[in-house]
N, C-alpha and C positions, 0 to 999 in steps of 0.2 A: 570536600575541595569545591566545588562549584558555590556552594550556599555560603561558603565563607567568603566569597567574594561578590553575592549578590548584591551590593552598592553600587558595583561596576556595570549591572546589566539588571533593573529592577522590572522591564519588561517581558523577558522571557526564559526561559531554562530548555535547554536540550543536550543528548549525550548521541553517544555510535560509541557500542562494543561490540567486540571483533577478535575472537582468537587472545592476542597477546597485545592489543589496544584497547585505550578508551579515552574515547575526547569527549570531554563536558565544557558545555559554553554559557554565559549567562550572556541576554541581549540586553545592548538603550537602542531601541528603534527609534534610528535617525534617516535612512535612506529604502525605499522600499518598503511600508511601515507593515503589510499585510504578508508581505513572501519573503524575511530576509530569514527565517529560522536556520538556525545554525545546531549540531553540525551540517555542512552541506556538503554535497557530493557532483561530480559528475556524470554524464549522459549514462554510463556504466555500473557505477556502485565502485569504480577502484582506485578513485583519489579522493579522500575526503578532508574538511578543511574547520580549522576554529581560527578565527578571525577578530582581533579589537584595533576597532581604529576608523581612517578614512583614505579613501584612493581618490584624490584630485583629479587626477587625469585616467578616472575608468571609462565615462564615455568616449573617447579616444580608442584606447584597448580593448573595449565592447566592439566598436566597427569593424577593426581591424580584426578580430578572431572571427567576429561573423563570417566576413570575406574570406577567410579560411577553411568556412563550414563548420564551426561550433556553433551548436544550436543552447540559447539560452535557455533557461524557466524560470528566472526572478528577474527583477532588474537592478539587481544589488551591485556594490561594486565589492564584494565579497568572492560572486561566481566569476566575475573576471580572474582572480587570482588562479583559480583553480584550472581554468583553460590557458591560461596564460602558464602553467607549469604543467601543462602538455605538452605545450608547444615548445619550452624552452626548459624546462626541469628546473633544477636549482640557480638556475642562470634569471630564471623571471624577478628576483628581487631586484635586476640592474633596470626593469623599466617599468618602475611603482615608482610614482609620485606623490609621497602622502606621508602619514602617520600610522605605524603597523606594526605587530605582532600580530605572529601567526603561525599555526603549526598544519604540515600537510602530511598525511599518511598515505603513503602510493604503495595499495597495499599489494600490486605486481611485485614490485620490487622489494617490497618488506621494511621500508625504509621510514622514518620519521625525519622531515625537514623541519626546524624551527628557524623563524628570523624575526630581524630587529631591524626598524628603520634607520635609515641614514644619520640622522642625528641624534635621537635618542628619545623619541619622544614618547614613545610608548612602552613599558616594562617588560622582560621576560625572563625568569627566573625559574632555574632547574636544579633536580640532586641528581646526581650520576653514581650508585653504590650496587654492586651485586650484580651487575648485569641488568638494573633497571635502572630507566628514566623518568623520571616525574618532574612534571613541568605546571608555570602557573603565571598569570598576571602579577600577582603580589606572592611575597612568602609568607602568607598565612593560609593561603591555597594552598601551599607544600606541608606546614605542617598540621593542617585538616586530615594528613594522608598516615596512617597505619604504620605504627614502627617509626617516625624519624625525632631523634631524639634534637633537645632541646640544650645546645651551650653555645655559649656569648662568644663569639671569634676575638680575641682581645687586637691582634692586629689589626680588625678591621676598626675596633674602639681605637686605637690608637690614631690613626688616620683622622677619623670622625674629629679628630679635638684639635686637630691642627687644619683640618684641608672643609670642617663640615659637609664631607660627603664621605663614600666610601667608594673607592676606585673602584671598577670590576676586574677582577671574578668576581669578589670578595663581596661579602655579606655580615651583619652582622651578627651570623647565625652560623656556626660551624655546621661545612658539608654541604651548606645550599649555597650557588653561586647563581653570579646575571651575567646571562650574554651582553656583550658591550655592544653598543650601536653602531652598526655600519657591517653588520657578520650575520652570518645565518650559522647553524648547526643540524649534522645530518644524526641519524643516531640508526645505525643496521647490526646486525648480528650481538650487540652487546656493546658495543664499542660509536663512540662520539667521534667528532672530528668537527673542526673550528676554522671558518675559513670568513677573512673578512673580503668584501664585494663594492667598497667604495671609501674612496679618501679625498681629501680636500686640499688644492695648492694655493700658494701666492706667489707662484714664480712668473706664470704667464699677464702680463699688465696689461690692458688694453691704452691705446695710445690717440687717444680722441681727448680734442679741448672742452674744457667743463661745460659747455652750455650743453653741447654733444651727449655729454655724460650724463646730463642732468634731465635729459628730455627721454634716454635710456631706461635713466632709474625711474623716473616718474612710471615708462608705459609697463615695464617691468613688474614696479608695485603695486599698479592697476592689475593687472594681470593676476595676479598669484592673489592679490585677497577676492579676487570675484572668482573666483578656482576654488577658494576655500569657503564660498557663499554656498556650494553646493548641498540640499538637501532637504527632505521634505517638511521637514518641521520648521517655525519661525527661528531666526538668531540672532542672539544679541550681542552684546560687546562691554569688555570691562574696559572701563575709563576711569583713569587714576586721575587725570590731569596733566602726564608727562606726556614727552613728544613722542614717543613710538604709539602708546594706545591712542592720542589721542588724532596720530596719522591713520591708524587703524580705521577709526570711526566716520572719520570725513572720507577714506576711497571708501569704506562702507556704502555711505550716503551718497557717491557716484552709479552704484549699483543696485541699490534699493529703490524700489519705489514706493515700498510703505514702507510707515513710520516705524523704528521698530526702538529695541530698547535697551539705555544702559546701565551700568550697575557698578557705584563707586560706595566704598565703606570708609568714615570717617572718626575723627577723636574729636573732643574738647580740648586737648591741645594746640593750639593753634600754629606753634611751631612744626609740629607730625603733622595736620590737617589741609590734606591737598582738594577735601571738596569744593570750594569755590572755583578752584582752575577747573574744575572737572564739569563745572555747569556752566563754564564759557563755552565750552567746546560745543557742550548741549544743546546748551540755546542757538548756538552757531546756524548746527545742522540740524535743528529740529526734534531729537530724538525724545524717544518718553523715559525719561531720566528718572532713576530710584536712587535712592541713598538710603544710607543708613550709618549712625553715631556706635562707634563700640568703647566699651569698656572695660577699664581693668577685672571684671570678675570673669573675662574671657578665659583667665588663668583655670577654672574650675571647668573647663572643656580639654584641658591638656592630656587629658587621659584618653578620651577618646579621638584628638586628635594623633598624638601616638602611634593607637592602636592601627589606624586607615594610612598611616605612614609606613609603620613595620620597623621603624627604625629612628630612632634621636634625632631632634633637627634644630633649626635656625629660630630665634622669631619671624621670620616672613613666612614663615607657615601659618602662622595664626592667622596671617592678615590675610592670604589665600585663603584659609578654610571659612573665613568668615566673607569676603565676599564671593567666595561661591555657591555658599549656602542661601546669600541674598539672591544669587541670580537663580538660581535653581529652583525659588519658589516660581518663576515666569518662565523660562524658556529650558530647554534641551540642551542646546548648544549656545557657544558666547567665541567670539575670536578675543584676542586680547596682543599686545608686544612684546611678549618673552621674545628674549634672541635679541632687541634692537643692538641694548647694548653691548652687543657682540659683533652684529653685523656693520654697524657704524661706528664704533668706536667711542664707547660714551663714559665709559669705568673713568675715574678721577687719576685711577694707577697709571692707567696710561700715559698720562701727559708727567704724573708727579714722579715717572723714575729719571725725567732729564734732571731737576730739582734734585734726587739724590747723588747724582754725578756731580753736580755743584757743590753741593754741600761735604762730598767725600775729598775736596780741595783744600778743606782745613784739615792742618794736621794734625793725624790719630789722637796725640796725648792730650790737644786742645779740647777736642771731642771727647774725651773719655774722662778726662779729670776736671774738664769744667762745666764744658755745654751739658752732658750727658744727668750731671747731677743738678744742674740748674732745671733743668726741663721735669726732670721726676718728683721736684715742689713744687711743681707748678699742679693747681687745681684745675680739676674738670668741670664746664659747666655743663654738661650730659647733653646739650642741643646738638642734632644731625651733624656728626664730621667737625666737631669742635676743634678750635686753634690747637688745644691741648695734647689733643691728640693726635692730630695733623702733623706737630714740630715732632713728639716722639713717634711716629711713624716714620718719618722722616730720617730721625735719627737712629736708630735699629734697622733700617733697610742700609743705613751707611758701613755699617758695622760685618756687612755680608759681602763676601769674593764668589765673582759669577753673575752673571747675568742672567741664568736659568734661575740659580737659588737664588737672588736676590727678588726675582717675581715670584719665586713662591713665598716667600718672606711678606711679600707686599701684600701675599692675597692671602695670610692666616695671621695678619698684624692682631685681629681685635678676639683670636681664640688662640690655640696652647702651641706655641713653639714648642724644638724638641727641649730647651732648658726648662720652660716653661711645666713641661708635661712631665722632668723627672724631681720638678719640687711637688709637684699633685700624686701620683703614682706614690703606692708603696713600698717600699722595697724589695721584697718578692715578686711582683709583678714586672718593675722595673728591668729586674733583671730578665727576662724575659723581652724588654721592649727595648732596651739601651740603643740595642744595633738597629733597628727597623727605622731608617729617613722618610719621614713622610714630605719631607721639600724635594724627593725627586721625582715624587708623580706629577711635580708641576715640572721640575726644571729641564727633567728629560724631554717629554716634546716641545718647551720652547727650544732647548738645545739642538733636537734634531727636527726640528721645522722645514718643511720646504717652503721656504721665505727669507728674505734679506734681510727687511726693514725689522726693528725690533719691536714695530707698531704690531705687525704681521705675524711675528712671531707668539708677541703674546697674545693677539687673536687665536691664533693656531690651537695653543697651548688651551684655551678656557673653552674652545671648540671640542678639543678632545676631553677635557676632565671639568669641569663647575657644571657648564653648561646641560651635559643631560643628566650629568649624577646631582645636581642642587638643582637648578632652577625648573628644567622640563620635569624633575622628578616630584617636588612639591605639585607643580600646576596637575599634573597627573592625577595625583593621592588624593589632594585635596579639592578637586574637582570630580573626581570619581566616588568620593565618599558619601557625596551629594545625587550620583546618578546621571550627574551633569560633562556635557564633552565639553572641552577645551580647542580651540584650534588657534595655530599661531602660525600665520602667515610670515613671519620674518623668522623661521627655520626652515623655509623650505628649501630644501637643499639645493634645487637651481636656481632658487636666488644668493643662497648664500655662494654659489659656485661666482655667481656673475659681479658679487660685492669682494671677494678674494680676487678677481684681477682688477680690481679699480683701485687706482695709485693711494697709495698711504697717505700721502699727503693732502689728499680729498677727506680722508675722515677725520683727520684733526691737522689745523692749522693752526701755526702758532700757540695759543691755550683754548684755543676754539675747538671742544669735543666736538664730534658729527656733524662737522663741517659740509658735507654733502648732503646730509637730512635737512639740515635749517633752512642751507639754502631755497631745497624744494619746499620746505614747507611754510614758506613764504607766501607758496599758491595757496592754502589751504587753512592756515592756522593764524587766529591772532596777534601781536607780536609778543603778548605778556606769557605765553604759553612756549614759545619759540625761545625768550629769551631770559627765562625765568631760570635759576640755579638749578641744579639737581638735587633731586631730593629722591631719597631713595625710599619704595613702600613699604614705609615701618609702623610700627608703634610704638608710643612711647614707653616701651618697658623698662626703660635706665629709669626712668622718674618714679615708675611702679613700683620698681624694688625696693627704691629708696625712702618710700612712702609706705602707701597702701599695702603693699605686697610685702612691706619687709621684714615682719615678725614670722609671717608663712614661708618665706625662703629660708631663714634660718632655723626655724622648726623642723624644714623637709631637709635642709644637707646636711646640717652639723650634725644630725643624729641620725644620718639616713642609713639603709641598709646595707650600702655601698662604703662607708668608712669602719663599719662592723667589721665585715669582711677583711680588710684589708686592702681593699681596690684603692680608696684613695686616703689621703693622709688629712689628719680631721682638722688639724690646725693651719695646714692653708685653707683649706675652704672658708676656715674659722676667718683666716684675713684677707682673702678676697672679698667675703663678704663685709668685713669693718672696713676696707678700704672703698668698697662702693656707699655703702652706707654714710658714710664719714665724707664724702663728698671729694676722697682723694684720684681715684679712677673712676674710669667710666668700663666698668666688667660684667653687664648687664650679657651680653652675647656670651661669655666663659658661663655667667652662672644658668642662665637659660637651657645653656647644652648638657652641664651637669644634671640639673633639676631634669630635663629632656632625659639623661641617661636611667637616674634613677629610676622611675615611672616607666622607662619600656624595659628595664631590667626586670621589676617585680609584677608585671604581667609574661614578657615571654619566656624570662627563665624561670623565674618564681611561681608564676602560671595565678596569679592576684587577680581579682574577677577588674574589668573597670569599672562595670559600675560602681562597686562598693572602694574604690578607690576616688572616684569621682564626688562622692559621697563625702568619703575623709577630708578631702581638700575643703570641698563645699563647709564643712563644719570647723578646719580650722582657720577659714577668712572668716566666716560668719556671715556671709551672703546666702543672697537664694540663687539657687542656681538659674542661669540666664537659659535663653528657649534654646 
């Protein structure tokens, strides 16, 4: 089990086995390089821990615990958790600031405690069956144990196709679950109990003028970034050229006396290439900037990426995989801008809901009989968020009733909604899934959010769903695939609490997204970075699937094993490919997701060898395997 996730901790391996419990650990050495071996215990050997992550407030906690008489034998943040548990028991999680997943074995109480951090930066999976509990940081760690069956969970697949993530506690493997963020699990006498220890609220707002709020935000961001720099090894930064990562670099430069590395990946297709913007920021702050161009042959690495993800994903995973591989050649720790769009309200859909409301005032008969057919005739340009795609998004959302369900539809537009899945799934499997409504995964937290404004409701729904289970999941798996630790200051839970108290009109003003961050960024960044249109961290997969990878796509999907098994309807797959290659509709996200499912199923369910799959793809596209 440990060695199946050796990539997460290439520096050390350790075990503790006693009676009914066995703990294993793989270590990536960041703090106390020589003294941080795990599993780690307290003074008398009654408490044992295995821990993945970083606790940024551990120096303060250490001093507090020493004042209470605890004796430390290491300088690690791991040992702080052990002694904090001795003081507070399960409630120790409430004092931690950082990213974490850990297991504590309490020998005296014969109890196991599993915990996951507030926002969900670090993963934790488990299998509870027959009075036995198995847990690991990745699915493959559990699959490595004896007697674990490999069956696909079709409900999780159903959700994935709409949401591009799998909501907890489900996973793609039936019988294996994941602990949700901000929860802990106790296991004793063969039984588990799960508790939530933290939640965010948008109810109580700050009543300060704009200038005062900007000053407080500046101080909070600076303090948070400074805390995230704690390390006994050099720390670098991802730099996309967008505002979030650029602000992280600017604030790092405030606290770093030595020149540090920044990393960017780009493509030759200029409408997707952000490298020029990244260079502007790197030059302003004098970083050691390292960049790389990625080509379409990255498709050959799909089996490797999926194996590290443990589940299918979308094209953003490829971007993160290559950025992480580049950074890992130079450093062991990087800071990034994950969570900035949720923290400051940066997604177009947050503003787009207003336009949907206006568009909905057009009589429904006109929208259905005239505007809908006209929009369907528009050919797509395949650029980032093209005009035809935006107009179709507007029209489709106008057909949905209820604010929560409409927001759910907004987040799954480029993927498969319920009607799309009915056309895709085979008749037998659809009978099993027809009553499962994926939109409720988004709609319910939106409707039940501790918030008043629609903007805050959308943000709350994203924090409960898409951010932890998609964005942060990809960052964790794609960086850990290369033995690289990624830290995300913008998802620090104390910073999140502060921004939840900020009035929503300071996050979005008129049509301006991230208003308060843009105002603050005037102090740190060039105008061309602040005012540039938003561009997602994406590769031009839409172009590649139309041209150099088009034949490969047809061979892989139209005759896939899942079509032969009746999971997908072959005629619908053929239609999606034809519409995409014929420039009718941009289906690249849907096609990428289906390709991911095919390859995931062949490896995780059928048991095919990852390297053999990679060679097969190499032969199909007729190029040499990239690095």
